C-alpha positions, 0 to 999 in steps of 0.5 A: 500500500502506497502512502501519499506524502503530504505536500511541503506547503499546507494550511492550518485552516483554523488560523486562516482569516480569509485575507487572500494575501496568499492568492495575491502573492502566489505567482501561479495562483495555486490556492483554493478558497473554500468556505472563506479559507485558503488551501494549497492546491498540491498539483499546481504548487511549485513550493516557492514559499511566497504564501508562507512568507506573507501569511499574516496569521502563520496559517501557511506552514511548511511540512516538518521532516525532523522525525524522518531524520530521527528515524534514520538515526534509530535505523542505525544509518550513517547520516551525512549532512549536505549543508547549503552554502547559504548557512553562513548568512544564517549561523554566526558559527565557524565551520568547525563549530557548525560541524560540532553542533551537527555532530552533537545532533547525531550526524556522522559527517558534514559536507557542503552542497557547494561541492555538488554546485562546482560539479554542476558548473563544470558540466554546464560549462561543457554544454555551453562550450558545445553550443553554437546558438540557442538557450539553456536554463539552469536546473539548479533551482527546483522551484524554477524547474517545476514552474517551467514543467507546469506553467511554461512546458514549451521551455522544458527541453531547454533545462540543462539535463543534469541534476541540481547541486543538492542531488549531485552532491548526494550522489558524490557522497553515496559514491564515496561513502557507500550507497547505504548511507543517508543524506540529509539536505539542510538549507533555506528552500522548501522546493528541496523537499520535493526533490527529497520526495522523489524516488531516485534514492539520492536525497533522503530528507530535506530540512530547512534552516528553520527546522534546524534552528528549532532542533538545536534549541530543543535538544541543545539550547545554548550552543556556546557550551559546545566546544569546536574541534579544530580537527573538524572539517567538511568532508571529503574537503571544503568547497571553493567557488561553489559557495557563491551559488546562493547569491544572484549571479553566483552560479554564472561567476563559477562558470566564468571561473571554469572557463566558458567561451566568450560567445556565450551570454550569461544572464541571471534572473531572480523571482518567478514574475521576472522569469515569466516576463523574460520568457514572454514572446521568446522563441529560443530557435531565433537566438543567434548566439548561446544564451545561458540563464541562471534562474532563481525563484527567490529575489536576490537568490537563495539567501532570501529563501522562504525558510532562511531563518534570518533577519539580516539585510540581504547585503549583509548576507551576501557579504558573509557568503562572499567573504569565505569564498576560496578560489581554486588554482586549477578547476577540472574541465571534466566533472567527477559526478553528473546526475543525468535528468530528463525534465519532462513537461507536465503542464497544468491543464487550464479549463477553457470557457466561452465568453458567455460563461465568463460573462455569467460568472462576472455577473455573480460578482456584480460586473454587468459591464466593462465599467464595473470591472475595477480590476483592483486586485483585492481578491488576489487576482490581477483582474475581474476576469481572472477571478471569474475564471477561478469561480468557474474552476471552483477555486474561488468564491464570490465573497472574495470580490471586495467591491461586490461585497461592499455593494451588497452590504450597502444595499442591505443597509440602505434597505433596512434604513429605508424600511425603518419607521424611525428617523435615522441619521449619521453625521461626521465630526463636522456635523455634516450628514453622511446618511439619512433615511426617508423617515428622517427627511419626512420628519424634519425637512417639512416643505423641503421634503420633495426637493431633498427626496428628488436629489440622488444624494438626499441630505448627504453633506447637509449641516445637521444644525440647519435641519434639527434644533438639537444638534448639540446632542451629537456634538456632545457625543463626538466630544465625550464618546458616551452614548445618550438617550433622551426620552420625551425630548421636547422640541417646539410642539413635538416630543421625541425619543432620541437614542444617539450613539458613537459609530466611530469614536470622535469621528461618526455619530448616529441616532435613531429618533422616534416621534412620540408626540401622538403616542403621548397625546393618546396616553394623556387622553386615556389617563384623563378618561381613567381619572374620570372613571376613578372619580365617579367610582370614588363618589359611588363608593362614598355614597355606599359607605354613607348608607352602610355607615350606621350599620357598620357602627353598630357592628363595630360596637358589638364586636368590641363588646365580645372581644372585651368579654373574651379578654376578661374571661382569659384574665380570670 
């Protein structure tokens, strides 16, 4: 039974706050919105990590693989580290101290991924020197490779047909120390987890620098207690020019050191959007000279990877990497290790919809004409039509359209305001009317009602003190921030119940006003009638009392006599 691996990037659903920031920053829109929560579409994701970096609630997470490494230790494997050259931008340790820390964690030996990078540069240089013209794209970045295979499949055949530095390095280590060893890559890249998931037997597990830092804090804590061993060295030897790979243009610099022919044009492009733009309208067959593109998914290179686990300025990180670069006097013209790879295109299939279908989807978000299409990007898509296609694909929801939801909310609020019999008004800090319903206009504009009613904006912008005589109530609330309730508030010959309240402190105040004049008048009439009835009843009772008065006196005398006799008997 095959157990499906969890994708390297996933969502903690309960932490997702439907902000659509991940959609906005995902270069391939591999995000599905369902029930206001965003999830990663594994088959479309290239593991660039943009969503992880920008998520404000940390709902986007990277799969943890520490347990896999610990299981290798339990299995009594000799586990070797393939340490990405960007480690110098993250850890302040010397090489000896870094090796010592990793050995305490349980690793057999530590080696530099840059060794594999050097072999890749030599092989790439060979390929370029054999070209008269055409295009080659570096296979060093797994995110770029997946982006091409999935979204620019027509360029898959131009990827250099060799494995990444990490894969090449893993093969070097297994060739030298035995196929039964395990290799764990550690670096800033999420895409390397996809490489480790492949069943080629090269990289056993890929960890991020964030995972390594967590592991160190959990098992070691204060690494200052660990003494560096002067005898500790990277195996089988230290890397030289390959340590330039994590910075923009670093790979091309190593290729120049290897010795590429002058006709070859070396270019470097960082970030998926920049790479996408560079490929736009490109026909490699029309290139009249050899062109090699060092393409990296992260801006500035691997030193700004999604799991770099460092807050350093990129300039400082670049400086730290460059400071330790060594130059070999003689660079071999033939690589000692090559991992042959054939990068097949596996394009994401996009559904095609008719104009009518897209038009109907646009109507679902209130876009009935081109003028309605704001293309504001609030939903995360660059245009309303992109959102419409996503709706048809079933990966988006109508609630993602901010302008549409605002219109719906305003319509609902307006309908409620219109239907309420009480007068409702909202004013700003300058007592200018922001909103007033029809009941308010009827109640306070008098003969001017028809004029204001005919205006599209009604009373919008009018000064409240020119409409009502009690605007001081609103001014008081704006100043104090405390709500007020005035019951039976007398204005001229009218009585009002006024509930005034803060909407936005010191900025916006609203009020619900009810004319209770008629109600109170009716109540007074009822009260007067009741008093008349009570008065008549009292008169009748008094007459009855008079008629019964004599009998009541006799009865009272008789009862007093009996009571006194009873008391006398009791005393005896």
